[in-house]
N, C-alpha and C positions, 0 to 999 in steps of 0.2 A: 773365522765361524770354527768356533770350541764346543767341542758335546763330549758330556759323560757318558762313557761306557763302563757300567761298574762291575756287570760279570767276567772281566777277563782283567786280573792281576796284574796280570804278565806285561799286557800293554797299557796301562792304565794307571796311575798311582793310588788314585782314592778308590776302593774298593771295599763293597759292602754288602754281602750277600747272605740273604737267612733262607736254609732248609726248610721245606714247609716240615709236619709232621715226621721224624727219621723212619724210615724204612718203609712209608706210605704204601699202601697197594693200589694202585691201578690199573685200568685193564681197558679196551679197544669197544665202543659202545654194538649193543645186542639190539634183539629184535622185542627186547622190553622197556628199552628202554625209550625217551619220548624223541619222536621221528622229526626229521629237519625241514622244514619251511622256507621258503620266502615268500615276503610280500611283492606284490607290482610294485612297479619302481615307478611307470607312468600313470595315467587316468585316461585310458582311452575308450574305444569299441568294443574291447574285451574287459573292460569292468565287471569284474564279478565269476568270470569264468575262472575253474579251478585243473590243475596237471596233479594224477598221481602218479607218481614212481616203482613200480613193484623193486622190489626190495626183500621178498618171501624163497623164491627161486635160483637161490646160485648165483647170482649177482654180483659179489665181490670174490666170486671162487675162484683161485689158481692167480692168474695174473690183471684178471677183469677188477674194475674198482665202481664198478655202474651206478654210483650213485652222486645225487645230487648237488655234495660236499666234499666230492671227492672227485674220480676220474671223468665224471657227467656234467660236473659244476660250470662249467660254459654253459654247456645249452640250457642247464636249467635257469644261469641269470641270463642268457640270450629271452625264455619266457619270460621272466621276470623283467626285464627292459621292453619287453616286447606290450607289458600290463596284465601277465598272470597269476596270480597265485599257485605256487609250484611245492608239494611237499613228497615224502616218501612214505612209502607204505611200509610199514613193520608188523610183523605178526609172527605167531610160530602156531598158528591154525591155517585150514583151507581159506583160501579167498572164497569172499560172499558176495551175489548181488547189492550190499547190503555196503558193501566195503569202497564200492564203484557206484554206486550213484550218485553221491553228493559232488563228484567230477566230470568233467564234459570230455578229458580224456585221459586214455588210461595208456602209457609207456611201459614197454615189457624190455629192459635192456638184456639180451642174453640171455634169458633161461636157461639154466643146466639144470634143474630137478625138474623133472613130468612133472605137467598139469593131472592134477585128478578129474574124472568123469565130471566130477562135480564145478570143479572150477569151469571146467571149459563149459558147462550149462551156463554157470554165472556171466560167463564174457560175455557169448553168445546171447544173451539175454538182455544185458547190457547194452549192445551195438542195438539189437532189434529194438529196443526201445528209444534208442537218440544220443547213446555214449558214443564215442571213439576209441580206437586202438589201435596204440604205433607199436608194430614188432619189429624188433632190431635181430637179426639173428648174425650168424658168421659164415664161414668158409665148414663144408663137412669134417668131423672129425675136430671142433675147437672144442675140444671137451675139457673143459677147466678142472674139474673136479673130480675127474678121472671114474665117472660111474657109469660111463659107456655113451650116455645121452649128451650131446649137442646141441646148442640151442636151434638147429634148424630142424633138429628131432622132434625136441618139444615142440614147438609151434607147430610144423607138420600133424602130428599126435600119433609118431608112431615111428620106432628106431629101425635101421637099416637094416634087413637080415636076420630081426628080431619081430619081424610079425606075429607070428602064434605064440611067444613070449616075450613080453618086454625086459621082463628078469633076465633076459636069457645069460648065463656066464657070472650073475652075481652066486653069490654066497648067501647060506640061509640065513645069514644076518641082516644081509644085503634087503636080501629077498620080501623077509619079515618086516623092517623098519618101517616105520609111519611114513617117509618117505616114497612108498611103494604101495603102499595102498589105494585100492580104486583108482590103481592105472590101467589102460585098458587100450592097446591097439585101435586105433581109425584113422580114417583122412582126413580129419577134422575140417583142416583148414581150407582145403581144398572143396572141401561139400557145401562149409559155408559162407567160406570166403573168394571163391573159384578162384584161387591162387592156392600154389606149394612150391617151398622152399626145392633148388636141384638139389641135387647130393654132389657139385662138384666145386671147386675150387683154385681159383684163377689167384694171377700173380698182383703185381705193383702195375696199376691200370688207370689215368683219369677215364672217366665215364663220361663222354664227351656227345654223343649222340642223344640231345633234350629232343624232346616234344616239345609244341611251341608253346606259348604261355597260353593263347587261345583256345588249344585243345587239352590245355591240363587244367582248364579253371583259377586261371592264374597263377599254381601256385610255382614252374621255372620262370616264372618273371624274374631277369636278373641272374639266373642262373645258366653257364656257358658248360662247366663242367662240374663233377663228384667224385671223390678221390676212393681208390678202392684201392687197400693193402691187406692183400687176402682174405677172398671174399666168394660170395656164393649170387648166383641170381635166382630168379624166379621164374617157375611156366606160368602164364595165364591158361586158366583150363574153362571158366565163364568167360568168357568178353561182356557178357551183360552187367554183370557183377563189379570185374577186377580190369585195370589200365594199367599198363606199362609208363610208366615217365621219364627214365633215366636207363640209357644203355650204354653199352659198351660197345665202340668199335671192334672191326673184325681185329681177330686175335688169336691164338694157340699159346699164350701162352697163361701155366697153367703155374701154381703154388708150388716152390721147390718140395716141396713134402707133400705133393698130393697123395693121396692113396690107390687110385686110380691114375684114368688119363686128364684129370681137372678139368680140361675145357672139353665141352660136351658138343657144341656146335658153331665150334669157330668162331665164338663172338659174336657182336655184333646182334639185330633182332633177332635171329637163331638162337643165341644163347638164353634168351628170357633177360627181363628189365632186372637188373642192377635193383632198379627202386621200381616198387609200384602202387599203388590206392584200391579200395574198391566200396561199395556201397549196398549196406545190407538193411532191409528193413528203415528204419528211421536214421541210422547212424551210418557211420564209416571205417572205414580202418585204411591203415599205411604200410610200408614193407620194407625193407633194405636188407641187401643180402651181407652186409657188414657194421662192425661197430666201429670201424678205425674212422670215417669222418664223424663222425659224433663226438668219441672221446676229447678231451682235453691231457694234458702230463704232468697231472696234481692229483694220484693218485691217494687217498686215505689212508687203509687201511695196510696192515703185510699181510701176506700169504697165510692161508687157513693151515696149509699143508706143511711148512719149514718154518713159520714165520720169519721170510726175507722179505725184505723190500721190494714192491713192485714197481716194474718200471712200465708206463702208458704213455702217451705219447699227444702232439698239438694237431691232430688232425681237424677238430674244430674251425680250424684259421688257415687250413690248407683251400686250394680250388676256391667255389663258391659255396660250399660246404654250409654253411651258416646260416645264408640267405636262403638257402633249398631247404633247412627244417624249422626254423622259423617259420618261412610261405606253409611247406606244411603241416603244422601245428594251426596255423588259421586257417585253413579249409579245414581240417579233420573238428576243431571247435563252431564252425559255425555248423547251425542245424539248417537244416534244406528238405524238401519235402519230398522229392524223388524218391524213388526207391533203386533204379537202374539207371546203369548207365546209358540203355539203351532210352530213355527218357529224356535224357540229360542236354541231349543234341550232339555228342558231339562223337566224333568217330570212333567205332569200336575197333580191339585188336581184334588179329587172327591169332585162334589158339597156338599153343607152342607144339612144334615137336618132340615129342619125347623120346627116349631109347626106349627100345624092349627093358632093359634093365631097371626102369625106372616105376615100373610095375608097383604096389607099393607090397601087397602080398609076393612078391617075385623077387623085391632085394635079397641079396645078399652082400657082405662085409667083406670087402676086398684087403680087409687086415684085420689080428686079432685086437681085441677089444681090451682092459681099455690102452690106449697107444704108450702108456709106459705104466712101471705097477708105483701105487702109491708108495709113499716112504714109511717108514715103520710107525706102526699106532696108531696112521691117520683112516678116519673114516669118516668119508664122504658125511653120511648121513645122522652122525654123531657131533652136535658143534663141543662138547664134553671134550672131544679131540683136537679141537681148534688150538692153533697154537698163538700164545700171547700176542695181545696186537691185531690180529685178525678179527674181520667182521664175527660177532657171536660167541665169541671164545671165552668161557669162565676160568680161564686161568690168567691170574693174576700177579705181576712181577714186580718184586721188590723196588720200592727206587726212594731217590734223595733227592730231590729234586731244585735247584736254587733256581732264586730269583731276580732278574735287575734291571733296571730302567735304560734309557737309551733320551737323551734331551739336550736340549739345547741348555748353554752356562746358565744365561738368566729369562726366565720365563717373562712373556710380557703380560703386562697388567694394564693395558690400554683397550683390550675389546677383543683387538685378534684373535683370528683362530691360528692354532699353532698344533702341532702331534709330539704324542710322547710315545712311545713301543716299550711294550710290555716284553719281557724275553725271560725264558724258559727255558734251562738246559738240565741234563739228566732224567730224564722222564724218561718212561717208556717207550718205544721206537710205536710209534703208530695208535700214539693211546691219546685221548682225550680227556683235558678233566677240567672242570667245570665250575661254577659258580663264583669267580671274579669279578672283581672291582675295585674302582681305583677312585681319591677325592684327593681334594688341597683345600688343606684349612690352615687360617692363623691361629696365633698363641690366644686359647681359653677355648678351641673348637669350632670357632664361626667358619662357616664352609664357605667356599670362594671360588670353586673349579664348577664349573659346566662341562660335564664329558654328551659329545655327540652322540643320538640313540643310531641302532643299525638302520632305520630309516630316511636317516640326513637332518634330522627332526632334533630341536634342544629338550632340555627336561624346563619346567615350568619354572623350577627354583635351584639354586646353588645344593652341591648335596653328591654325596658317590652314584658313580655311574650305575646304568643297568649291568645288569651278569653277563659274563661273557665266558667263551671257553678259549683254552689252547688247547690246538691238535699239533703233536711230535711230528717229524718228519719220519727218516727210516735212523734218526741218530740219536733222538732225544732232545731236539732243537726246537724249540717253540716260537713264535713270537705272534703281539697283534698290535697292530698301529690304530692309536684312539685319538679323537680329536676334540680339544678343549678351549672353552675361553675362560677366561678369569675375571674376577668380577674389577669392572676399572676403575682404578685410582688405591685398588688395594696395599696395603705398603706394610712392612716390616719384616719381619721372620716367618716364613712360611712351611709346613710342612706337606711333604707326596706321601700317602700312606696306599700301596696294593694289597688289597683284602681275599682271601676266601671266605665267601660267606661274612659274620664277622670276627673271623680269626687275623690280625694284622703279618701278614708273611713279611711285609718290607716300610719299613720308617724312613723316609729322609728328610734331609731339609734343604729348599729350594728356594736359590733368588728369586726377586722380584724387581721388573724395572719397566720404564718406557721405550722398550727394543722393538723392534722389527721382528718377526716369522722366520725362522728358518728354518730350511727344509734338513729333514736327519738321513743320514748319510746311508749306504748299503748297508744291509744287516749282513753279520757274516758270526756265522757260528763259532765256539771257540776251536781252532785249526793247530796243529802242530809244526815248528818252527819248519820254514822252508830249508829241504836236505837237495843235494845233487842228485836228478835220478840216478845214474851209476849207484849211488848209495841206498838208494827206494828200490830200487831190482834187489835188492839183496836182505831184504827185511820180511821177517818171517808173513806167510799168509795170514791176508786180512786185517793187518796194520792200515793204520793209517798214519798217510804220508801226504808230504806238502812236498809240490816240484814247479819248477816254473820254464819253461821252456816256447818252442818257438813252433804252429803247426805248421806239419810238412805234407800231409796229402789233404784232399780236398775231404771234406766231411762227408760221409754215407757211401762211399765205395766199401767200405766192407761192414755198411748194414749201420742203422740207427743213421746216429747225426755225431759217429764215434771219427774219430781220426788221431794220427800219429802227434805228438809231442819230442822236440831234441834238445837238450843244451848241448854245452860245451862236454859231458861228459857220458851220456849216450843216449836214447830213445826211450819211448814206452808208448803204447796203444792207450788211447781215453776213450773207455766206453761210456758217452751221454746223451741224451737227447735232446739238445737244448742247441738252437738253431743259432745265428750271425755268428760263425766262426768262420775264419781262410784260411788256408795259405799265407805264411807272415804274420800271422797273429801272433804276439807272446800273451801266453796266459797264466795263470797261476793257479793251480787245480789240486786241490785237497779230497782224498778217499781213499776207498783202502784197496789192497795192490791186492792181488790175485792170481791165482795160475786160472788159466782156461786154453783150454786145448793145445799146449804145452808151450804157450804162450804166458806173458806175465802182461796186465792191465789194470789199470785205475776203473775200477768198475761202478759206475754212479755215483760220482762225487758228491759230495756233499757239500762244496764249494768252489764257483770257478769265479775268476776275473780277471779279465781282456786288461793287457797292461799295455806300456806305448809299442809302436812298432818298430824293430831294429833293423840291422841289416841279419841277412841270413847267418844261422850257423856254421862251424866247419861241418864238412859232412863226417864226424867222426863215430858214428852208432854202430849196433854192433852188425856180423853178417844179418843175421836174422832179420835185425831192422831194416839194414840196405837193400837186401832182396826183395825185401815186401812194397818198399817205395821206389824203386829203380825207376818203374815206368813214369813218374810224375818228374818230368823234367824241369817245369815250371815252379818247383813246391815255394821259392817266397814270390809267387805272382800272387793275385787278388782274383782272377779267375777263379768258377766256384762250375764243379759237378752237379749234374743232375742227383740228388740223395735216392740209394735205393732201401728199405725198410723193411729188411728181411727178419722176421721176429721172433726169436727163441719162443717170447713169453706164447707163440702160436699154437703149440701142442707136442712139439715134439720132442724128442732127443738130438743132441748131436747136430743143434740146427745152427746156418750160417750165422753168427752174430750180428 
């Protein structure tokens, strides 16, 4: 099998790359750009039903990336696979009833900017009229944009310790910003939906206390556990309106950075449900106290505060998370005539017993807000201060992209489907560049290529593809795999051309033949030549290095899916979040080497590849590494340990990685 990777002249002899317009200006998307959407992948009982995801209230602040083509993409695709149309809500003005009415379900992922009174009224009218809302909160103090409001406070309708003044502690500029106008304290969620998010903060716990399907409208069918990784629970205040579905076991495990006791009632039913539902008028609502089980590991944007890459996690793939949330949306999207659970014939909950400190008007701030000072120049309410590559940023970064293709040496001319990979490098990290198209033609311009549409269909005639976009990762690298068919029997010299609009970016000659289709190799962004770990440890901070070594610690014992690797010269910590590695695996890793807590680590690798399994390397690691792995007596065994996901993205400085 022979492939041509034209972008990497150091690796392949035949190289041809053409830049876009020199110093082209590119930027991340914002509220004035067209909103992404997904068409349903199947036709079933959900045909015609539509889901709208909010992206108007700080859903991409901090390390959050709760958008349907980013950190919530697995969720969005799961809904499209269940027959729903899915779209993102983008706008710069307040949400209105007219925004919501065309949709069956409105999903709010961790809002970090408070809803105005008019927006609360619109959402309540929407539900009373037959719509449904899914509220996804997080633990107390998960204030991602450092505006002193976290998602549980935003959804409840009041800020802890600031009942008399929602803008308590804010500067005059913050207080007078558009974001804070028409914001008033109220017990909105409890009054209208019968639940309130508690301001607790629990740790890494699998919620295994599940209400049976016959008492949950079938929502918990096939669900034995839902994962929590630093989250909160809810209080059931009106059992006629609200019902808990998923509860934690008995536990006293609080989040490591909780600002109060973290666990309020010893877990279990007394702690309140981790996830609940409500029936209000003709509509419905659902709630969960953590974004972790909904997210996936594909963030789209950079951090608005500092422009650094985000790290999200594959919670969607844990436990029965995916099944639970699709079931939940199926229930939310179903119109039903009963207006309270008392009418529905299911057992009603007992009200959750609250602590005296949970009375809204009597709450206090356990610690000063925000949890850390914003970086110089960053203003959560002013997108003009957002760094390039973040959602809504007006800052454009000069870039000189290069484009290339990866394909088999001879393209099938027998009607078989095959793939071509479009590769872009040197884009602005996190940016999206759109309006690309690709085509294959013979001498004289006769088109012979037919490129599969995003919905799996093919166009009616040969020609250039439908427009597509490329979104760069944190290192400016982007790929798009396209599926094609060539006109059967086409012979002679052929040309492959990549365009942006009508401007040719890359033109190359291709060979046609009666050959089978070949799979594309794994994508590999341009990376430096491999060096010894000891050499990598001497490089300046943030230098991208490539090393190869053997995994010596079980992934996750120091946080995330991270582990140590060691070669014959030294060892180094690899901070990453991809599962599937174990002690004894040999891996090639490329990424920036950075200092963290007086250690060196390769942080958020841009490329990782598992190599052949060798014997254990000699124990010649540094004293610091040796002390950290001393307890791991079976470092080349295939046993694995339970991963602890203690995440610095959750909200505090100096957290365990």
